[in-house]
VOGU-3710 file (C-alpha; in Angstrom, 3 decimals, decimal comma):
1> mskaskeflp> 0,582/-0,038/0,071  1,421/3,513/-0,719  1,664/6,199/2,025  0,934/9,327/2,022  3,135/12,416/1,728  3,951/15,276/4,502  4,823/17,332/1,578  2,754/18,431/-1,536  4,185/17,460/-5,056  2,981/19,006/-8,014
11> lsvaimtvsd> 2,807/16,913/-11,011  3,094/17,698/-14,685  -0,659/16,780/-16,359  -1,766/16,921/-19,501  -5,101/17,936/-20,264  -7,012/16,783/-23,185  -10,868/17,579/-24,724  -12,277/14,830/-27,153  -14,957/16,803/-29,321  -15,542/17,416/-33,030
21> rrtddedtsg> -17,468/20,840/-32,325  -15,520/22,722/-29,393  -12,748/25,524/-30,214  -10,372/26,273/-28,143  -12,667/29,503/-26,952  -15,791/27,580/-26,555  -13,576/24,725/-24,387  -15,182/25,195/-20,885  -14,152/22,446/-19,476  -10,715/22,302/-21,009
31> hylkeavteg> -10,205/25,428/-19,481  -12,081/24,705/-15,965  -9,668/21,155/-15,578  -6,257/23,698/-16,893  -7,277/26,460/-13,882  -8,100/23,840/-11,403  -5,190/21,968/-12,019  -2,903/25,260/-11,640  -4,877/26,425/-8,912  -4,399/22,626/-7,295
41> ghhvvaqqiv> -0,385/23,672/-7,327  0,159/21,297/-10,722  1,732/22,547/-14,023  -0,397/21,806/-16,787  2,499/20,855/-19,327  0,353/19,878/-23,038  -3,484/20,728/-23,424  -5,566/20,004/-26,980  -8,740/19,417/-28,364  -8,739/15,919/-30,141
51> kesiysirav> -11,330/14,938/-32,658  -13,893/12,419/-31,812  -11,664/8,974/-33,022  -10,527/6,308/-31,395  -7,611/6,833/-33,355  -6,584/10,730/-33,019  -6,959/9,881/-29,226  -5,369/6,880/-28,697  -2,245/8,722/-30,568  -2,646/11,898/-28,644
61> vsawiadeti> -2,371/9,643/-25,306  -0,145/7,197/-26,443  2,605/9,807/-26,919  1,546/11,298/-24,030  2,058/8,233/-22,028  5,351/7,954/-23,751  6,404/11,185/-22,549  8,746/10,732/-19,338  7,552/13,811/-18,258  4,040/13,711/-18,130
71> qailinggtg> 2,380/12,126/-14,679  -1,008/12,592/-15,536  -3,747/12,990/-17,812  -7,690/14,146/-17,927  -9,702/13,736/-20,503  -13,418/15,362/-20,939  -15,695/14,102/-23,408  -16,355/10,587/-25,324  -17,469/9,046/-22,283  -20,952/9,216/-23,204
81> fnagnntpea> -23,840/6,650/-25,470  -23,978/9,185/-28,096  -21,990/6,776/-31,716  -19,387/9,245/-31,355  -18,253/8,849/-27,683  -15,289/6,156/-27,966  -12,712/7,656/-25,462  -13,598/4,278/-23,317  -12,937/2,264/-26,141  -9,345/4,337/-27,375
91> lkplfdreie> -8,459/4,213/-23,624  -8,760/0,552/-22,604  -5,974/-1,121/-24,510  -3,541/1,767/-23,390  -4,115/0,742/-20,151  -0,975/-1,891/-18,173  -4,371/-1,709/-14,919  -7,538/-0,324/-14,883  -9,171/1,875/-12,386  -12,482/0,891/-11,699
101> gfgelfrmvs> -13,079/2,719/-8,680  -12,891/5,687/-10,723  -16,119/5,461/-12,302  -18,058/4,023/-9,547  -17,381/6,322/-7,447  -17,598/9,289/-10,745  -21,583/7,692/-11,135  -21,971/7,484/-7,191  -20,755/11,187/-6,465  -22,789/12,327/-9,478
111> fedigtstiq> -25,966/10,809/-8,557  -26,313/13,416/-6,344  -26,294/15,635/-9,271  -27,819/14,303/-12,562  -30,092/11,195/-10,333  -29,737/7,581/-12,320  -28,892/9,530/-15,503  -25,301/8,802/-14,109  -25,539/5,397/-15,450  -25,420/6,456/-19,053
121> sraiggianq> -21,787/7,820/-18,007  -18,694/5,988/-19,294  -15,914/7,912/-16,976  -12,685/5,762/-16,765  -9,554/5,532/-15,443  -6,270/3,824/-15,448  -2,688/3,711/-15,577  -0,473/3,391/-18,157  3,751/3,628/-18,010  3,437/4,740/-14,337
131> tvifampgst> 0,770/7,360/-15,761  -2,443/8,047/-14,267  -5,326/8,754/-16,629  -8,929/9,783/-15,839  -11,595/10,201/-18,273  -15,015/11,993/-17,699  -17,507/13,442/-19,091  -17,950/16,947/-20,984  -19,412/19,079/-19,535  -17,823/21,487/-17,278
141> racqtaweni> -19,983/20,193/-14,132  -18,520/16,944/-14,450  -15,639/18,250/-14,912  -16,250/19,994/-11,242  -17,322/16,338/-9,988  -14,684/14,548/-10,641  -11,634/17,318/-9,663  -13,476/18,208/-6,683  -14,618/14,832/-5,629  -12,106/12,215/-6,748
151> ieaqldarqg> -8,966/13,418/-8,679  -7,489/16,069/-6,516  -7,338/14,254/-3,919  -5,966/11,363/-5,219  -2,995/13,519/-7,208  -2,397/14,880/-4,101  0,961/13,333/-1,900  -0,511/14,386/1,399  -3,288/12,273/0,686  -3,974/9,283/3,325
161> pcnftphlkk> -3,966/6,346/3,393  -3,370/6,389/-0,091  -2,676/8,185/-3,632  -1,065/7,108/-7,050  1,531/9,897/-6,898  3,803/7,184/-5,555  2,561/5,158/-8,698  3,920/7,817/-11,190  6,815/8,922/-12,884  9,170/10,702/-10,711
//
């Protein structure tokens, strides 16, 4: 079991928005995540809007996983049931291990906000090459729910009894 640290350790984070329609000006979810990550004391080292294509998503995430400086990847969008929502399918083959609890906990917390509609969320998490990856729905409210209730604490080395920082690239 990993232990909590006594000090905060800033991480290098990449942020992806999966959308065929959003431009940088309209990417409220990506902007929210960048602001939240920065306010949380971490460093945003890459940010990109990627088309709703399994292979486009996989290509960018693969490059970020291979990058020795990126320790965490936050992805918003492409987790629903519409035809173009392929983020989970793009990510699963890349994972060394899936973080089943992320999707389960996201849906539980989200239930308080949106009721049974949360069953249509395919939020997913995993680890690949010592990089933690969290994919959540594309709405800004869903990103806020995921960050504030789950991800922020799990990227904080001081969070006990455990967090993801000991499992990430140094």
